[in-house]
N, C-alpha and C positions, 0 to 999 in steps of 0.2 A: 416372311424371312428376308423377301429383297426388301420390304421398307426399313427392316434392323438394320440391314447394311446401310443403305442410301442414310437416314437419320444418322448413322455414326462416321459418314463421311462429311454430312453437313458441319456435324459439329466437330471432328478434327480439323475441318478447313476455316470453322470459325476460329479456333484455340490458337492456328498457325497465323492465321489475319490477326487475332488481339497479340500474338507472340509481335508480330512483325511491326506493330504499331506502338508498342512498349519499345522495342529499339530503335524505330524512330524517334520517340520521345527523346530517350534517353542522347542518341545521336546529335539530336536538337540542343537537347540542355548542355552538350560536352562542347557544341560548337559556337555556344555562347560567349562573349569576350569579356573579361575578368573587368569590371567597372571599379574596383576598390582606389583607384588612384584617380577616380575622379574626387570622390569624399574626400581624399589626403590634399590633393592639389587646392582644391576649394575651400577649406578648411571647414567644411559641413558640419564636422561631429565637435567642431569649437562653441563657446556660447558667444552669441551675436549679443554687441551693446546697445540694444534696441533703447533700451532707456536714455540713455546719452544722445543717441541720434534722435530720439523723440524730440527730446529739451532742445536740441540744436536745431532741428527741424520748427519748430514754435516761433524761437529765435526769429529765424531766418523770415517766416511768415509776417511775423509782426514788424519787422524793419518795411518787408516789402510794402504791406498796408498803409503802414504810417509815414514812411517818406518817398516811396517811388510811385504808388499807386495815385494818388493826387494829383501831381503834374500829369501825368499817363490820362488819368480823365480832364483835368484841366483842359490841356491844349490835344484831345483828341488823337493823343499816338496811334491806338489801335487800330483807327482808318489809314494810319498811313503805312504802317510793316503789315496790318491784317495777323497781329500775334497777341492774343490775348493771354496773358497767365492766369490761370486757375488755382487754387488753391491744392485741387485734385495735380495740378503738373511739379506743384511745389513741393509737396508731399510724397510723389510718388518713387516708385523704384527707378534703378536705371534699367533701360529700355535699350537690349538688343536684338537686332532686326537683320533679320536671313533675306538675302535678294539674290537674283540671279536666273539664269533661264530656268524651265520645264524639266522637270525628273533628273535634276543635278544631286537630288540626297538631300536636300534643305529639312524637309519634315522627319527624314528619318534622322538627321543629326540633330534634330530636338527631341526625339523617340529616344535616340541612346542617350543623350544626355540627362533626361529626365528617368530612364527606366519607364518610359513608359508603353514598349513594346508588348504584343500581347495582351493589354490591359483594353477595357469596352473605349476607353478615350484616347488612344493612340491615333498619332495625326495620320490618316490614310496615305498610302503610298503605292505605287507603282509606277511602272517603264513609259505607261501615258501619262498626259498632263492632269494630272487629280484635282492639286488644288488648284480652287476656284474663288475662295474666301481668302481673307485676311482675319487670321486666326491670332488673339491675342490669349497666352496661356501665363496664368497669375496664380497668388498663392490664396487660398480658400481655407475654411473649416471641413468642406467636404467636396468630393469630385462632382461637378455639376457644369452644364453648359449655360451660356448665359448667350442669349440673342442680342444684335449689335442695337437693337431699338433700346432695348435696358440699358446698355451701356453707356448710350449716349444721354437717356434720359437722367441716368444717375450722375447729379452734379457732383460728389465725391470721387468719384473716379476723373481720372485725366482724359478722358476719350469724349466729352460731352461736345467739344468744338465742330466733331466729326459730323453733327448732322447737319453742318452748310453743303456738304456733299450730296446729300439728298435719298431718300427713302432708299433707293434703286440700291446705294453702296452700303446701307446699313442692313439691307438683307443678306452682304456678301460679308458682312462681320460678324464673326463669331468669339466669342469667348471662354475659356475651358478655364476655370476655378479648379484646386487640387493643394491637398494638404503635403506641402515637399519643401524641405528644408532650404533646398535652392533659391523656390521661390520665393521664399521669408525675402530674398535682399536682391533679386534680379527677374524682370517681365522678359519674356521671350516671344516675338511676334513672325509668323511666319507669314510669306504671301503668296498670291499667285505667279505661277512660274511665267518669264517674258517669253512670249510666242510671236516671233517675229511677223508672221503673215497674218496676226492679228491687229484691229486699228483700235485703238480707243472706242470709238463710238461704240463698235462691236459687244464692249463688255457693259454700255449700259451707266455709266457712270465716269468721272473723267479721271481714269487709273494714274495719271501720272500727275495729279495735283495730290491725290489721296497718297503715292508712295514720297512725295516732297513731303506731306505735314508730317510724316514718320521719319522721314531723314533728319528733317530737323531738329527731331526732340531725339533721336536714338543716342546713346553714349556709345555702344560700339555696332559697327555695321561689318556682317560677315556676307561678304559677295561669293557666292559658291559656283565654282565650272564643275563638267565633267569631261575628264581627258580625252574623251571623246567626239565630245562636242563644242566646238570652238570657235562657231562661228559668231563674228561679230556684225550683227547688223543694225538697222536703223534705231530699234524699240532699245538695242542695250548701250549705243551710241547717246540717246536720250537720258536713258538712266546714269551714265557716268556725266553728264551735263549736270545731271540735277544733284550730283554729289560734290562739283564742284566747290572747293572750301572745306569742306571735310573731310581731306585726306587722311587727318590725324586719325579719326576714328575709323578709318574703313579697313578691313582686313580680309584680302583676296585667300580663298580658301579652293586648291585642287583635290578634290574627292574624288573617292572610288580608285585611287592610283594603283592599289592591290589588282586592280585588271590587269596593269600592263607593264611587260618585262621592265628590268632598270633603264636600260639602255632607251627603248620606246618613251619611258619618263622623263627622260633627262629632255628629248628629243619637244614631247608634249608640254614641258618647263619651259622652255626658250621662245615655243612658238606663243606660248600665252602671253607674255611679254613684249613679242613684236606686236600680238593684236591689239594689247592693253596700251602700249606706250604712246599713241597720239592720243589716246583719252583720259589719262593720266600726266598733265604737265605738271611735273612736279620736281623737285630738284630729288628729295630721294620718296622713290616709291613705295608702295603700301607692303608690309609683310604678306607674305605668302608661305601657307601652310599646306603641306604635301602628306596626304592621309587618308584613309578610310574611314569614313565617321558615320560607323553604323554597328547595332549590338552584334554583330556576328564577327566568329575570328576571320584575320586577315587570311587571304588566298594562300595555298603554298607555293614554297621558292619563290617571295617576294622579301621585300628589304624590312619585314615585323619592326626589328629595332629604330629603324631610322620612322617608322610610320608612328611607334609608339613617342618615341620623344618629340615628335615633330605635336602629337596631339598633348602630351602635358605641359608643349612651351602655350598651345592654344588656350587651355586651360588656367595656366598662370596669368595670360592676357587678361581675359575674363576675370580672373581672381580680382588683378589688379583695378579693374573699372569697378568693382565692388567693396574693396577697400578704401576705394577713393570717392564713393559715391556723395557723402556730404563734401568735399573739397569741392566736385564739381558743380554741386547745385548750389553753392556760395558765392563761385565764380560765375555760374550762368546768372545770376540774379543782379551780378554786380557791372556784369557787361551787359544786361538789357537797362539796369540803369545809368550807364553810360549813354545810353542810344537815348534815350527817354529826355534825357538832362541835354542833350545837342538839339533835341528837336524842341523842348520847350526855349532854349535861348533863339533860335534860330526864326521860330515862330513870332517870339517877343520881339526880336529885329526887323520881322517883317511889319510887324503893327508899327513899331515905333517911327518906322521909317514913313508909311502911309499917313500917318497923324501929321509926321512936319513936312509931306507934300501936298497935303490938304489944303486948300483957302477956299473962302466962303463962296467963288465962283466958279472950283474946279468939279469934275465930273470925277465922282468915285470911283466908278469902274473904269475909267478911262485912265485915272491915275495908278491905282492897282493892277492893273492889265502891265501898264509899260514897268513897272517892279516887277513882276512876277516873271515876264519873258526876260528883262535883263537884271538878272539880281545882282549882277559883279558890276554894272552901272551905279549901284547905290549901295555896293561895298556888304551887302549883306552878308556872305560868308569869309570875307575876307575880315571884317570886325569881329568874328566870334573868334577866328582864330587869333587874333592880334591882342583881344581881349581876355582870352581866358589859356589854357594850355592843353587845349584839344589838339589833336593830329588832324592834319589835312586829309590823312588817309581814313578818318575816321566819318568825316563828313558824308551824308547822303547824297542822292545826285539829286541835283537842282530840277529836273524834269518832273521829279516827284511832285514837288510842293505845288506845281504849276495844276497838276490833276487834285491835290491836295484840298486848294482854295478852292478850284472849279466847284468842289463840294460843300465844303465849309468857308463862308464869310469871311474875310478878315474881321470883319465886324463884331462878330459873333467873341473873338480874343480879347482879354483883358492883358494889359501888360504886367511883366512880373513884379514890377514896384505895384501894385496891387495886390498881388497875389499873396497876402497876410493878413493872420489875425492873430487876436493878442494870445489865446490858448493853442493854438495848432501853431504858430509859428509862420515862417515865410516858406514857399515852396522852394524856390529857390537854396535854401539854406538848409532845408531839411533833408533834401537828395544828394546834395553836398557832402553832407555831415556822414551820410548813408555811404558815398562812396568811399570816400577818403578814412574813413574812422570807424564806422558800426560793421559794417561787411569786413575789412581786413582783419578788428578784434575778434569777430566771432569765427575768420577761418586760423586765424593764430591760437585759439584758445582749443580749437578742434583739433591742429597739431600738434599740441603742446602735451594734449591727453587731458585739459582741465574741462572739468564740466560747465558748459557756458550757462551762466545765470540770466536772471531779470536785473537789468535796472531798477535801482529804488524807485524813478521816477516813472519806469515800466509798471511798474508794480502799483503805485498810488496816483500815477495820474496826474503828475505835480507838470507845472509847465513855466517859464518863463518870458517875460515879457521881449517878442522877439525883435531883434535887430536887422533894420534894413539897410544894405550897403548901397543901394542905388537912389535911397532918398537922397534930394539936396539937402543939406544944413540951411 
């Protein structure tokens, strides 16, 4: 009899526990925030014109390989800037980079935007420092994890240059692929949180250099803050120094805003600007978004409507980057081409000056040392400004060429007048045509909605006799 009573009590307890668990699940589901505005704002339901985009990308790739890369290789531009553009970088989707201190909600924000909460591949979150890897979330046919060594070894991806940071870093690089409509148009990169008492050496790889690599390639940079942790230390100061010149891509996010009352939130907003003002020395400060970016509902008695509007504004900002991805690619390649052209003209000028100053009895090393130590004495940079429409603000640092020629002897380079072939044309003519004609034409065709096609010469491989305007008649 007692055994029956005990069993009955146990069954009752189990039933009550199961009922409580069901109620918890129902409460949990009801606490999740509606995500329909994300799809609407980013227009994920509309059909993406991937065919037109692919044609434009292929056209851009051809222009780069035929008109810009030859001069890049002839004058070893990559050794000056250490930025080699791969096919993977040209064809890659816009990159959104998440930076900021630890436990401010970077990973939770990505989980929310992609709806990854409670999935096997959600990014791990917590109150303690949780993210120790650089996590790249991209589109794939199925959900899978990709090791950093595999990502760097695949030349079709845009991450192969990361091998230069060593194997210790590649072990801290993780890729997640998943079939998601948003990831067809954009790539997210989650980064380890900044810990002020941790030095670069303790991470085992050059953390700041890796951050700079991603910053240089990001189309949009979200710097996330927690309103309860606004301390600005040396590591954060270093981060903002690395962001110098990329202010137009920076967006400041004051996350977890529903943890504070409205009056306290206003004070924190002012304190954030006060802390960041010395670090962002620009006339127009970056846009600041104030909300709570995670899957669960806002806390009670908070500015729900304000937070919702702020979130939609951020999504519109993100959608603008996605919509303009092709224009940004063309502008990036054109800017790169301008730098390569300036570099080629400067190296050519150094070569010509060296040949003019050399005599039968001259010591080549002493002659060139005099030129590279004081280029203004020989009008190296001024002659480029006088003969071309280059702005003086686009000229590279003079000291960089002392190091450049220290590794690459000037005798290894040929003058531009000899860099011509019957079928290929002249390097300078080709890159100038790309900068002034081909790339602007491609950009116009994208803006007008016309599908960019290949010219007849690109289709048949025809060529014309090169005109060398530097050759004396």
